[in-house]
N, C-alpha and C positions, 0 to 999 in steps of 0.2 A: 528306429530312427525316425519313422513318421508319427509316434507317440510323443518323441522328445520334441520334434519339430511343433506339432501342436501346443505341447505344453510350453515351450520357449515362447511363443506368439502370444497364447492367452495369458500366461504369466507376464509377461511384457505390458497386455493391454491393462489387467487389472492393477499392477504395480504402478502404472506409468497415472491412472485416472486416480488411485488411492494415494498416491504421493504428490499428485496435481491437489487434490483437496484438503490434503495435510499442510502442503505448503501454503495455500491460499489462506486457512484458518492464520498460520503463523504470521504471514504478511500483513493481515488484514487488523490483527491484534497489534503489531508493531507500528503501523499506521496510527491506530486510534492512540498509542501512548504517545504518539507527536502531533501530530496534524488536526487531529480529533478533539483536542483538550485546548486548542486555541483559536481564538476569533478574534479579527480586526475589525473595529467599526470607524468608517470614515465619512465624509460629506456624501450625501444620496442625489439623486438627480431632482430629487424635490426638495433640495436644501432650501431651508427659510432661516437665514442667517440674521437674526435680528440684534441690529447693534453691533455687529461684528464677532457675535459668539455664537459658534457650532455648538461647543458644548457647555452646558451649565456649571455653575462653579462647584457644584457638589456631584459632578458625573461620577466619578469614580465610585462615590458611596451608592448611587444609584443602582450602579451597574452591580456591586458588590453585595446588594441586598438580595440579587436574585437566587433562585436556589440553585444550587450546583458550581456557582461562580465561585472560585477559590481566590482570584486576585484580579484587579482592574486598574489600569492607568493609563493616563493621557499622555500623548507627546505630540511636539510640534517642532519641525525642522526650520531653525531659524536661517535665513537667506544670508549667505557669506557677506554679499556686499552690505546689506542692513547691519549685519551684526557687527561688523566692523571689529571683528575679535582681535585685541592684542593685551600683553603684559603689560601692567605699568611698571614703567622705569627699564623696560627690556625692547630692543629692537627685534620685531617679529619678521620673518621671512614670510612674505604675503603668498609665494608660492607653494608655502608649506603649513598654510594657516589651518588649524584644525577646524573641524565643522562642529557647529553648536547644536544641542538640542535642548529644547525646552521640556522638562518632563516632571510630572507629579510625584509624589511619595509613592502612590500605588504603582507607577511604571516602574519606579527603581526595585520593587518587591518583586514584580512580575518577571525581571530580567535578572534577578538574582544578585543585586547590588546591595550590600550589608555595610552600613557606615552608622557609626554613631549619631550622626547628623543628619540622616536622611528626612526627620521630621522637619526639619528647616525647608522641606520642598512641598509639605502640606499647604493644602488652599487656607487652611486658619492659620497656620505659623510661617508665612513664608518670609525668608530672610536672604539678605544679598550676599549668597555664597554661591560657590562653585565647585564640582568634582571634576577631575581631570584623567582622562583615561592616560596608561603608561607611556606610549607613543607621542600622545598631544602633551604631556607633561616635560618630555624632552625638548619638541619642538618651541615650547614658550620658557625655556630655561626654568622649570620648576622642580625642586628637588622633590625624590619620591618619599611620600609620609602619609601616615594614615590619619595625621591630625592637620591642624594649622601650618601651614607652610611659610606663612608671612608674605606669601606673595599675592598680587591683586591682579584681576584681568577686568577688561572693560568690555562690554557686549552692549551695541545700540547705547553709549553714554553711561551704562550702569557700572557702577564701580562694586566689581564681586570679590570677596575674599576668598582665595583657595583655600578649601577647609581638606584636601587630601587627593590622594590619586586612589584610583580603585580599577577593578578589572572584575569581568562577569565571564561566566561559561555560556551563558545563554545568548549573549550579542556581543558580538565583535566592538566594544567602545573603547579599543587603545587608541584612536584617532580623533576621540571626540571629548567635547568639554560640556557636562551637564550643569544647567543653571535650571532655578525652579520655574515652572510651567507659566506662571501669572509674569514674570518677568518677560519672557518670550512673546506671549500674548501684547505685552504693551509695547514692544520692541516691533514687532510684525504688525501692529494695529488691527488685530485680529486673528482667530483661529481657524478659519475657513480650509486652511490645510492640515490641519490637524488630525490625529487617528488615536483611537483607544485600543490598546492591547489588553485582552482578557485571557485569562486562564480558568479551565474550567476542571470539573472532575473527568476521569479518563473516559472517553467517549459520547460525553454530553455536549460536545461542541456544536452539532446539528441543533439539538433543542434550544441551547442557550442563544444561538445565534438568530433565529426566529422570534425570540422574544424580545432582544436585546435593544433593538432601535427604539421601540416603544416605552422600554423600560426608562431609558437615558432622556427620550425627548417625549413624553406623553402627549404633549400640545401638538407635536409636528412631526411623528415617527418616519415619515417620508424624508425628513431633512437627513437622516443618515442611514447607511446601508452596511449592512455586515458581511464580511468574507464570506464566500460559498463554501459550506462544509457539508461533506457527504454524509449521509446518513450511516452508521457502521454497518446495520444489515444490507443496506444497498452496496456498501463498500465490498463486503464478504462476499456477497453472490456474483458480484461483476470481476473479481480477481478469481473467485473458485471457476466461474464460468470460462474464463479466458484459459486460465491454466490446466483444466480439464479438456477443452478443446484442443488444446496444442499438444498435451502429451498423450492424449487419445488417440491422435492420427498416428504415432508412431506404433500403437498396437494395431490399428486396422491396416498398414502398411504390411506387417508383419504375417498378420490373418491373410491377407490376400495372397502372399507369398507362400505361405503355407498350404494355403487351399490348392495352388496350382502344383504344388509339390505332391500333394494327395493324388490329386487328379492324373497327374504324370505317371505316378506309381501304379494308380488302379489301372491305368491305359497299359501299361506295362505287364503287369500281372495279367490282364485280359489276352496280351498277345503270347505269353509264355503258357497261359494254360487254355488255349483254344481247343486243344485236343479233348482234355478234360471236360471241357463243356460240352464239346459235341457229343462225348460218350455220355454224359447226364441227360442230354435232350435226346439221343438214341433211344435212352431206357426208359422214356416218358417224362422227364423233366421239362414243365413249361417254361415260356419266356419270363413269364412273373417270378417263377419261382429263381430263375438265375438273376433278375432284377434285384430281388430281395438278399440273395446270397453276397452280392457286392455291395448293396447300400447297408446292410448289416455290418460288413465289416469295415466300411468307411465311418458308420455311426459309432462303431466299438473304438474306433481308434481317435475319433475326435472327443468321444465322451470320457475314455481313460485320460488322453491328453489334456482336455479341458478341466478335468477333476485336479491331476497333477498341476497344470499350470496355475489354478486359481488359488491352490493351497500355497506354491512356491510365492505368487504374487503377493499374497497377504502376509507372508513371515518376512517378505522384502519389506514392505511398506512399515510394517511393526520396526524392522532392525534399522532403516533409514530413519525413522522417527526417533528412536533410542539415541542414535549416533550422534544426532543434532538438538536432543533433548526437547522434542516437538511432541505435541499432544496428539496421538494417533487418530485420525478420522478415517475410519473403515466399516461399511457397511455391510450386512450380510447379503442384502441385495445384489451387491458388487461381485460377490463371489459367486453366487447363484449365476449371475448374468455371464460369468466367466466360464462355466461349466457348460451353459447353453450355448456360447459363441464356439467352444470347440466341438459340441455335438453338431452344430450347424453346418459348421466348417466340413467336417467329415462327410455329412450328408450330400451337401451341394458338391463338394469336388468330386465324389464318387458317382454323383448321378449320370453325367454324362457318359462316362466308361460303361456305366450298368447299361443305358439303353443301348450303345452301341451292341454289346453281347449280347442282349435279348433278340438281336436281328439276325445273328450268324445260324446257317442253316447247317443241321445236324450232321449231313450228308458231307458236307464242305469240310465242317469242323474235324470229324474224327480221321480225315486224311492229313491234317497237318502233323509232321513230326516236333 
């Protein structure tokens, strides 16, 4: 039973750390596939907006030319009061008036909007058009259509033809009217509150973020600041450390409990074998020999239990990884440490009872029934 107790505690410790490391790798990978490939660029503390322009006309192209950048686009949220959005020839409820985003062609690509007229949002081909989200179309009384609806909306005095209703899985744009970026800048009188959305290759967010401000505004890189993106290696190290620490505590607690069980069992063994110990002492066995006898028993229990527990813990890590389709992270060092923990637990738990039994007087011990 003591061997099984050691095996259970060591196996739990090995499995906890192993599963924690495996889960940390999986979590870091999942995060890398989401936040690690998206960077946002906006006005920085050293903004130098010349003539009301935060982003140059070719900002999207400059960002897209960076290595590891897949898509880049700018967006400017047009103030509702300034936009004064309404449909031509239709009474719009002011309380249900949709939001207006002025976006570039690159931004539409970045958020997954595919439409035959997205080219009309390009810096070189700006046209007086608008794309309307699903609920925004209902609020404006526009029929759902992938093409020209025949309706028009007014945004800051600009008459824009509604060329279709759209949806996107990347951003919630159901309640939004999308207009060309240059028109939004004209309506707002500048783009100081604009921001750029950049999608990179998986895991490249940190490297792109560091180079992006200088690539877009080389003459004034402090005018822009990139969203903080944690490097993937740092992210993995942090997640691994926290999960290993948390799950490893369970194994440590079980090892302490097991140590107490071994110590109690060894103390009980001393009490029941007092006569035997006295006889051994009377026949010439020294106190050191008695100590070695009980330490050996404790070490054997810990070694066998640690070996069994490390083996079971390793198989548990493999089993959990297979169940959730994770890549198993299990080093040989962890298994060896599990065996060493079992041995150390056995030795430490039997140390105090062994010292006590070495102090028993032979004459008194042989009289104990």
